[in-house]
N, C-alpha and C positions, 0 to 999 in steps of 0.2 A: 429614332434609330440608334442604332446600336453599333458596338465595334471601334475602332481605330480609325482616326483621320487618314488621309490617302493621300498619297503622293507619290512620281513616278519619271522616270526619265523616258526620253522618247526618242530614237536614231536606229540607223542602221550602218552597217553592223552593231549590233549593240551587245552581243555576249561578253566582249571583252571591258565593258565599262568597270571601273571603279566606284561610279558615283552613288552604287546602293551601299558598299561597303562605308564609304564616309559619311553618308546620310545615316544609316543606320547606327554608328558610333556615338555620332552627334544625338540623335535622340535618346539613344541609352543614358549619353551622360545627364542629359537635361531631365531626364523622368518624363518626356513625352513622346505620349502614344502614337507614332504616326508610321503606318505601312507603306514603306517605298518600294515600289517595283521595278522592274525594267522592261518597256516593251518595244520589241522590233517593229519599226514602222518606218514606211518608205513616204515619200512626197504624196504618189499617188494615193495611198491608203488614209492620208491626213485628213481627208475632208469629212468621210464616212465617221473617224473616229472622234473628232470634234464634235462633230453633229450629235453622236451618242454619248458622249462625256456631257452635254451639254443639258441631255435628256435625263442627267442621272439625278434618280431622286437627292442623292448627296451634294446637288450642286444647287438645290433650288430651295434648301430648307432658309427661313429668314434669321435664323439664330446663328450669328457670324462664330459663336463658341462653342457650336454642335462638334462632339467628338469625332464622328464620323463623316464630316463635310470633305470635298478636296479641299486641302492646300495649295497645291501647286503642281508645275510640270518642270523639268530641266529637260532643257531642247538643246540635242547635238546633230551633227551633221547626218545626213544632208538637211535637216528642216530648219536652220536658223533663218532662213530666208522665206521658204513658204509658209510658216507657221506666223507672220505677220497679219495676212488678210484674216486671222481665225480669232485675233485678240480685237478686244472692244477697245482699247486704247494702249499706247505706249509712253514708256517713262522717257524723261528727254533724251537720255544717252541713248535708247535702242530707237527713238525716234530719227536721231542725227543719222546714226549708222545705218537704219533700214533692216537691221536685223537683230535677233533676239536670242536668247539662250535660258531665258527663266518665263515662266508664267504664274500667274499668283491670282488667286480666286477671291473674288468679294461676293459670299453668297447672297440670295434676297428672294423674296416671294416670288418674284416674277422671274426669277433666272438669275443664273451668276453673272455678274461683268468679271470680265479675264483682261489682267493687263500684262501687257508684255515689257520686260527689263532685258538688260543685258549687261551682265557680272562679270563677262568675259576682261573687260578693261580693268577691272579693280584687281581680278586675278591675275592679269599679267604684272601690272603696276607691282602689287604687293611681292609675286613671285621675284623679278627683278632687283626689288630691293632688299629683299631676305637674301638674297645672292652677293648683297655687297654694295647695289644702286649703280647708277652710272653717271657721269659729267659729261658724256660724248654727244656730240651735236649733230652726227650723220649715223646713218642705221641703214640695215638692209632687212628686208622683210622676204621672205620667200613663200609663193604663191598669191592667189588672188581670189581665194573662196571668201567665205561669210566671214570666218575667223582674221582674215588681213584685214578687214576693217576695224576689228577691236585693236588689233595690233597698231596700227596707224593712230587709234585715239591713245592708244598707254603711250606710245613714244613721244607724242606731244605734250602729253602729259608729264612726262619724264624730262621734258627741254629740249629734245632733238628736233630739229628744223629743216634736216635733208635726207631723205629717205630713199634708197635705190629699191624697185619693186621687181623682184625677179618671177618671173611669169612664162608658163607656156604657149599662151594665146594671148596677145597684146589687145583683143578685142576684150576678152573677159576682166580686164583690168579697168576698164571705165568707173566703176561705180567706186573703188579702191583709191583710185587718182581724185574723183569728184572731191569724196569725202576727206582726203588729205589734205588738198589744198585748200579746201574749208576751214581745217583747221590750222591752217598757217605753215603746211610742210612745202617744201622744194621737192618735187617727184620725179626721177628719171626712170622709165620703166625698160627692164632688161630682160632680153630673151632667155630663157633657161639656158642655153648652151653657153650662153657667157657670163655664167654665174658665179662660176669657180673664180675668177678673174676677180670678181666685186668682193668676192667672200675673202680673197688672200689679203685684202688691205682693209677688211672690216674689223671694226671692234664692239661692234653691239648687231646683234644678229635675231629676229623672230622667227624661226620656219613654223608655217601654218600647215605644210603640205602632209600628207597622210602618211600611215607608215611604208616605208619602202620606197617612196618618191624621190628621196633624196639619195639616195645608196650610189648611184652613177655619180653623181656630184661629188660625194665623199671622196672618192678614188681617184679624180683629179690629181695628177702629179704636182699641180703647184700650190694643193693644200697639205701636201704631205710635209711633216719635219714640225720641230720646233721655232717659234717665233721670239726674236727677243723682245722681252717685256710681255710675253705672251700674248694670246690670242683676243683678250675680251669675253665679254659674255655671250653665250649662245643659250636662248630658249628654245629648246622643242617642245612644241606643243602636242607633239606624238609622243604616247608612253608605253605602248604595247608594240613590240618587242622594246627592252630598253635595257642599256643603252642602244641607240640609235647607232646606224653606221655614221651619220653625220658627227653624231656626240663625240663617238669614237675618236673622229680624224679632230675634233674639235680639242677634245682634250689631247690629243698627240702633240698638238700646235701650243699647249700650254696655256689654254683658255678654260674659262669657267663655264662647266655647262648645266644648265636649268632645265631638269626634267619636265616634260607636260604635267607632272602628278602634282607639280607644286601650284601652278597655276590651276589645277581642278580644286586641288584643297582649297585655296584663297577664293576662287568663285563659287565653289561649292559652301563656301562658309558664309557668303552673302546669300546663298538661299535658304540655308539654314535659319539666316535670320529672319529673311522676309515668310518661311513657314511656319515658323513657330511664334512669330511675333511678341507679346507680352512674355511669352514663357522664355525668350532667350536671354542666358546670362553665363557670365564666366567665361568670356569669348578665349581667356589662355586654354582654359580645363577643354572647351570644346576645341580648338585647334589640337591639343595632344592627344586627346580621344580619338581624333580623325587621322591624325599621324600615325599612331598605333594600329589603326586599321589597315592601313596600305603602305606600313613600314617604309616612312619617313622618318626622318631624326625629328626627336620633340622639340618645339618652339621654347616651350618655358623649362628654366632650369632648376623649377622648384621638384622634390621628390613626388611620385606617382600619386602617393596619398593626400597631397597637399594641391594639388593642382586642380581638385575639382570643390 
């Protein structure tokens, strides 16, 4: 077989995704030939796609180093839960969460073995730490979709022990509440219409809501105006458009806003590490190349010609 190795990001809508830019920049820096594409994919289309992918000759070669084999998939909304049943095994984190955002391939003569991973947790932790970290013991999560599970895991790892989970439909919060309690978090479920009251006193917030879903909340009168001592950290996983209405409100309160691109950078870095294997090297240089691709500030103070 000839041609580059292959990887893709799956989701819907996918046209706004920055993952291709991040991955292409990383692979160029590493000198690795991986073709990374964006594929519009709904849950209803997923079974046929995965069946076809398993039958692709590039997934059935018994040489793991074959250049043209599939290396992996990035999985975004609304597929993070749906993809679980189409992999052969789950990493410890993905298994605990019940959602994944990454699939890796171990090729073999009898067909590939697909493993599901979740790098969103690492992405959130590193994004918050890059913003200065936190010593807060309580936090707020907005939304109850698949990303809220990763948010709960990240907050537990950061030392938080109390979480307010703001949701439109309390019934949809069951999975997140169950996981959060297993992780040792004390959880309060709050109706979304009461979220402004909760946010007004919060100093650590992770919004997992889709674009514009928090716009009305951001306009709430009690969230306007600067807060003495600042409003703490808001990580808004939505990054298009940016800044979001919620991020602008938070900044007006004197808070630190962490764009979803920061999370995407760090979770994508872990995917690059998995997809390139032994070819991965020079993490600072890879991070800087990825930052340049999406116009994030560089992490490494070295000049560009020294970063690689």
